N, C-alpha and C positions, 0 to 999 in steps of 0.2 A: 409610174415608170421612172426608173432611175438610171442615169447614164453618167459615166465619168468622162465621156467624150462623145464625139459625133460618130454615128455608125449607120450603115445601111440597114433597112428593115431585115430582121431575122439574123443579123450579125451579132456575135457575142461582144459585149463591152465589159471589160474587167472593172469591178468596183474597187475603189480604194478602201482602206480600212475604215475611214470615217463614214463614207457613204454606205458601206456594208453594215456598220454598227447602227446607223440611223434606220436603214431599211429593215434590219432584223428587229429593232426595238418597236417599229410600227407594225410589223407583221406578226410578231410573237403572240399577242393575245388571240388572234384568229387561228393561228396554228395550234396553240395550246387548247383552244376550244374544240377544234376539229379532232385532235387526238383524244381529248377527254370524252368526246361523244362516243368514241369507238373502243376505248381502253378503260375498263371499269376500275382498275387498281391505280391509285394515285402515284405510287412509287414507280410502277412500270410506265405510266404516262409521262412522268418527269424524265425518266431515262430515255424514252423515245424522243421527247422534246430536245434533250441534249444531243442525241444522235443526229436529229434533223439540223440543229445549229452547226454541228461539226461538218456534216455533208455539205451544207450550204456554203460554209467558209471554204472548204476544200475545193468546191466546184464553182466558186464565185466568178472565176474567169470565163465560165461557160454561160453565165447569165445573159439572157437576151434582153437588152434595155427597152425593147418595144413591148414587152410583157410586164404585167404587174408583178412586182417582187413578191407580194403576198400570194398571188396565184401560183407562182413558181415554188414558193416555200410549202404551200399546201400540197402541191404535186409531189414534192420530195417526201413530205410527211406521209402521204398516201402510200408510197412505196415502203417506207419504214414500217407503217402499221401492217401492211400486207406481209412483209417479211417476218415481223413479230408473230403475226397470226399463224404463219406457216410453222414457225418454231414452236408455238404453243398450241398445236391443234388439239391437244387433249384437254384444253381448258373447257370449262362448262359453258362459257359464253363466247361464241365466235360469230363473226359476220361473214357472209359470202362476199366475194370480190365485187359483184354488181352493186351490193348495198354500200360497200366502202366507196366505190366510184361515185355513186349518187350523193353520198354525204360529202365527199370531197368537192363535187360540183356545187352543191348548195353552200358549202363553207366559203368557196371562192366568191360566189355571188353575194354573200352576206358580209364579206370582209370589209368592203368599203363602207357599207351602212353602219357596221359596228364601230369602225374608226370614227365616223362622224358623230355617232352617239357618245362615244368615249370623250371626244373633244368637247361636246356639249355638256356632258356630265362634269368634266373638270372645270369648265367655265362657270357652271351653276354652283359647284361646290365652293368656288371663291366667294360667293355671296352669302354662304352660311357661316355664322360666327357663334361665339360664345359657347354655352352649354350644348347647344344642338350640334355644333361641329365636333366638340369633344365626345359627345355621345356616339356620333357616327364613327369617329376614329376608334373608340373603344369597342364598338360592336363589330365593325367590318375590318379594321386593320388588326385588331388584337383578338377578335372572335369571342369577346366576353358576352355573357348573358345579361339580361335586364337587371337581375338582382345585384350582380357585381358592378354594373354601371351605376346603379342607384347608390350603392355604397361609396363608390369613387366620387360621385357628384353630389353626395349628401341629399339625395332625393328618394322618393318612394318608387318602388319598382313599377307600379302602375303609371306613375307620372313619366317615367322613362319610356315606357312602351308607347304612351300617347305622344310624347315629344318625337320619338323616332318615326311613328306613323305619320305625323303632320309634316315632319321634315322630308320624309320620302315622298309624300304627296306634293310638297312644294318643289322638290327636285324634279319629279316627273312632269309637273306643269312647266317648269322652266325649260327642261329639255325639249318638250313638245313645242314650246314657243320658238326656241332656237332652231329647231329642225323644220318648222313649218315654212313652206315656200313664201318668199317675200312677195307681198301684194304690191302691184304697181298701181300708182294713182293716176 
């Protein structure tokens, strides 16, 4: 919940530009995931994501600071997806409104968990260095395949695959450790 000032429950609290930018940056991955779940074409999904950002900015004065910004953003995305669906009813793949509502609800519920996982991943990535970090960057930031990574790092492709597998396993363990409830002694 983000508020620029004090408000009564249910009262709109306008967000200043910095608060809006921060809230959108935090909510964007969840909204993007929600849209990608329902819209198969990447270009159309990106257009819808931009539409959602514009609507949120335009309606930021209506934001209720008592509600999660991410939940609000997913609600706006839901209406944008339904609108696009109505415009493209002849498309081969469409979802009925009930399914869109159920996916929106699930996305809202998962948003906080995904944010925690992302924070844990970023913290764990700080611990990865050297060739492993460069291999991750080449694979996931640049989308390169193992043979290309192998050439860039002067390694064999099989060695790159093994290194990536071990690094992913180490990251998975690190994330699980960070997300595990703290045991009280």
